[in-house]
N, C-alpha and C positions, 0 to 999 in steps of 0.2 A: 553486479550492482556497484562494485567499487569502481569500475570503469565509468559508469554513469555519473557517479559522484565526482570523478575527476574531470568530467566534461568531455569524455570520449564516447560521444553518443553513437557514432557509427560502429566502433568496436563493441560497444554494449548491446546494440541491436543485433549484431551478427551473432554474438555468443548467446544472447537471450533466446534466440530461435532454437539453438541447440538444447539449451537449458529447459525450454518448455517441454520438449520431447522427453527429456529425462524425468521431469516431475510427473508426466502422465503415466509413467511406468512405476512410480514409487508405491502406489496404493492409497489407502486411506490417509488423508492429510489432516493434521491438527491446524489450529488457527495460524500458528506461526508459519508453517509450510504453505498454507493458502495464501498468506501475505506474500511470501517469496515467490510463489507460483504466479500470483497476480501481477507482481512487479515485473517479472520476467516477461510475461505476456504483454504488459503495457509497453515495455522496452522494445519488444519484437513487433509492435504495431497491432497486436491482436486485442483491441479494446473490448470486444464482447466477452472474451475469455477473462480478461482482467476484471471486468464488471461482475461477472459470474462469481469470481473468487471474493470479491468485496461483498457481494450480496450473501454469499454463503457465510462469511465471517459474521456479518451483521444479523444475520438470521439467529445465529447462535448467541451472540452478544451484541445487542443494539448500540452499546457504547464502547465497544472494542476500539482502541485508538487506532491500531493498524488497519482495521477494516474502514474506518472513517477516512483515514489519510489515503487509502488506496482508492476509495470511492471518489475523494476529491481530485486525485491525480487524474483518474479516468475522465471526470467531468471537465477538468482543465484541458485534457488532450482532445476532448470533443468541443472545445471552445464554449462550454456552458459555465461561464463564470459564476452565474447565480447559484447553480447547484454546488459548485466547488466551494462558494462562500458558505453556503448552509452546512456542508459537511465540516468544513474547518471551524465553524462556530460551535458545532457539536463536539469537535475535539477539545476545544477550550472549556466547555461546560463540563466534559467528562474527565478532564485531565487529572485532577487531584484524586477523585475517587478511584479511577482506574490505576493510576501509578501506585496508589496505596496497596493495591493487590500484589505488588512486586512480582509480576509475571516475568518469567525469563525472556519472553519475546520482546517486552518492553525495554529490557536491559540491552539485548542484542540490537535493537533498532532505535536506540536512544537518539541517534543523529537524525533519523527520519522524523521522529516525534518532535524534537527541538526545531527542526526545519519548518515543520507544519505550524508549530506555535508562532515562530518568527514571522511567517506569512501573515498571520492575523494582526501583527503589530505594525504592519506597513501602512 
């Protein structure tokens, strides 16, 4: 994911394909790992798998910031800007309540959360 953040999309996609295989062998995934798995799938071009991870996160917690962000990213990758905007609007509405929970995954993925919030301010 750091390669993606550095703008090295080709390298990120290459390594993401390997990471997807590794995540499949991990076993039961918590919401944080589902987000990571979904992001890897997204970078590898497997949008159905990425969407499935977003859906799983949001089934467990409909306001989970990372689930909403992943769903928005998948919508953007599918060129569905209306859906992406709806998910990002939900991120903004849930931000304060969710961040108050002080979840470890929110700390680990602060940059992703900040970037999603910034998208809504453009």
